[in-house]
N, C-alpha and C positions, 0 to 999 in steps of 0.2 A: 504493500500500500504506500502510495506517495505521500510525503509530508507536504502539506498545503498551507502556506501563510497568506496567500492572496490569489484570487482567481481573476481571469480576464476572458470572459466569454463574449465574443464579438457578435454572435448571432442574435443576442437578446439585450435589451437595455438594462443596465445596472440601476436598480432603484435605491439601494442602500448598501453601504459597507459599514457595518456596526463594529462593536468591539470584538465580536467573534464571527458573526455571520455575514455572508455576502448574499444579497437578495436580488433576483432578476425577474422581470416580467416575461413570462413565456406565452401569455395570451392575455386577453382582457380580464379573464376570470381566474387565472392560475399564476402562481409564482414558483420559481425555483429557489429553494433555500439551501445554501451550501454552508455547512458548519466547518470552518477552517480550524487550523491548529493554533490560531492566535490565542494569546493569554493576556487578560487584563487584570491588574491589581491596583486597588485604590483608584479605580476608574481611569487608569492609564494603560494603554496597550503596550506590552513589552515588544522589543524588536526581535526577540528570538521565539520561534514557535515551539510548542510542546508536541513532540511526535505522537500522532494518532489520537490526540485529545479530541479533535473534532469528530472522529468516527465514534469514539466512546460516547460523547454527548448525544450524537444523532441516534445511535443504536439503543442507548438507554431510553431515550424519549420514545422511540418506536415500541420498545418493550412495554413501557407503562401504558401508552395510549391504546395498544392492542389489549392489554390486560383489563383496562377499565372502560372499554368502548361501550359497554352496556349502561354505564353511569352517565356518560355524556358523549355525544358525537364529537369527532375531532376533524381537523382540516386536511388530513392526509389524503392525497389522490393517488400517488405512486411512490413507492419506497425502494424500488430497484431500478438500476440504470437501464435494464432491458425494457422497461415500461415507459421510459422517457421519450420525448420527441426526438426524431431522427437527427437534427442538428447537434444534439447533446452527446451523441454516441462518440463523436471525435474527442470528447473530454472524459472518456471513461476512467482513465487513470486518476484524474483529479476528483471525479465526482463519486466514484463507486464507494459505497459504504458510509458516505458522509453527507448525502444530499437527499432531498425529497421534493416532489412536486406537491403543492398544496393549494387548496381553495383560497382565493383572495378574500379575506374577511375584514370587516372594520373593527379594529381592536377597541376594547373597552378602555376608558381613560384611567383605570386603576390597575395595580397589581394586587392579586388576591393572595395574601400571605397567611399561612397557618402556622401557628407556633404550638408545639407540643411540650417544649422545654423552655425555660427562661434563660436566654442568652443573648449575646449581641446587643443590638440597639434596644431590644425589649428589656434586657437586664438593666441597661443604663436608664431607661425611662422609669422602670420600676424602682430603682434606687432613689431617684429624685422625687417621684410622686406617688409611688405605690400602685401605679396604674400602667397599662399598656393599651394604647389606642382606645382609650375610654373605658376599658375593662378594669374594674377594681379587683386587685388580687389579694389573696391572704397575706397577712404580715408574716415576716420571718422566713420567706423563701430564700434558698441559697442559690448562688450562681449555678447554672446547668441543671437545676432540679426539674423533674417532670411536673408539669402543671396538672391540677386536678382533672381538667378537661382541656382538650385542644381549643385554642382561641383563633378566631378569624380576625386578623389585624391588617386591614388594607393600607396601601401606601399610594402616593402619587407616582407618576412615571416621570423621571427626569431625563433631560437630554444628555447625550454623551458628554462626560466631563463634569456633570453635576450629580447631586445625590438625591435619591428618592426621599420623600418625607412621609413618616407615619401619620395617618389620619384616623379619625374615629369612624366607626361604622355608620353613624348618623351622617357624617360628611360624605361618605361613599354613597349613601342613599340619595343625597342631593345631586351627586354627579351622575348616577346611573338611573335613578328612579327606583322606588321601593320594590317593585316586582322583580326587576333584573337583579337587584342586590340580593334579594331573598334566594333567587335561583343560584347565583354564583357562590353565595355563602354556604348553602346546603351542599352543593356539588364539591366545593373545595374541602370542606370538612369530611365529607364521605370518602373522597379519594385519599386524603391524607391518612385517615384512620385505617383504611384497608392497606395502604402502602406501608405505613408504620408497622402494622402487625406482620405483614409479609417479610419486611426487612429484618425484623427481630429474629426471625427464623434463619436468616442468613448471617447473623452476627453483627448487624448494623442497627444503630439508632438513627432515625431521621428526626433530628431535633426541630427543624422547621423547614419550610419550603415556600416557594411562590409559584402561583399559577397565573396564566394569562388566558383570557377568553376574548373571542370576537363574535361578530354577528354577520351572517351571510344569508340573505333572503329571509330575514326574520328569524333564523335559527341560531341558537347559541352554540358556538363551537369552541372546543379546547384547542388552543393554538400555541405556537412557540415551542419552548422546550419543556420537558416534564420530569420532575424529580431527579435531576442530574446533580453531580457534584458542584456545578456552577450555580444552580438555582436553589440549592438546599444545603443544609449542614448535615453531613453524614459523620457520625462518630462510631468508633469501634465499641461494641458492647463489652468486650474484654477490657477490664481495667476502669470501666466507667465508675465515677464516684462524684456526687454533687459537691458543691462548695469550691469549685475551681473551674477554669476553662478546660476544655477537652481537646485531645488531639483529633484532627479532622482528616477524612479521606478526600482531600481536595487540594487547592493551591495554597493552603495555609503556610506550607514551608517556604513558598515564594514570598508571601507577605512578610514572614518572619525575617527572611534574608534581606529584604528591602529595608525593613525597619532598622536592622542591625547595620546596614551599609550606609545609613544616613540619607536615604532617598527622600527628596522633598515632596514627593507625591504630585509632582507636576510633570507633564510631558516635556521632553521625550523620556521614556523609561531607559534604564541602564541595560547593558548586555548582561545576560545571566550566565553563571558558571556552567560548564558542561555537565558536571556531576548533579547539580540542582535540576537541570533540564531532564536528565535521565531519570532521576528519582521521582520527579513529578509525573513524568510519563508513566512510570511503573505504577504509581498510586492510582492514576485514572484507570489503567487497565485492570488493576486489582479490584476496584469497586465494581467494574463491569462483570468480572468473573464471579464475584461473590453474589451479585444480584441475579444474574442470569444463569449461572451454572455452566456457562460456555466461555471459551477463550476467544478473544478478538482476533479475527483473521487479518494479519498484517503482512 
């Protein structure tokens, strides 16, 4: 499998080059999403790709969307290069395993975050106010402790280089309308609960995750990535203990290295050591194998 940091597909217009994904319009109603090996940390894209990271993210997303397709329809049209339009066959080496054709949906203006454990920005908010996104929590919670019930804690969507902001469920209702809010809240909590229980049997704690939904022809669709190391906090169950931060199955080792290097969290990002790149790639592939029971074909 080829390492892909950036794509250049001349046959179709490039609509977006995000932190990780390149998106092309293949028709009026369909998009090509290519999940590259780019890595961002502190909202800055690093100059060095992480080998096979994009394929891991793409294939984990497909795994979960297929598993929970009875809970909510998703935007996937084609997930194999053989099913893609003929002009894309020339890019097989770049696209195979890391790309999908999807329905073009209008994204909802919020990210649907579910927290099963108190950590990250939720922990910071809780320490200041005893609340997270308008939810009043019990006193005396420890960092990384499992919450009595999972919480739906939406956030705004920030542009590249900016940060999302936690908002209350009431504010989300103002943005979406109460009926749509009720649907996405129920779906988000249902998917998270089932995924959390499945992952525990794989030795993984899903501490929190974010979902994105869109609307196409009046139908609510699950879009973007799903329960990946980039959109979720995955912790190993082995050694888990509340009262401290937890080791993560993601790019946390890159964040730690950047912090120690004195990185100012502004672009451009620094070059990453070869050993760090290799270890991060191995971590992504490990989480894929633990969740799916299969090895990534590279």
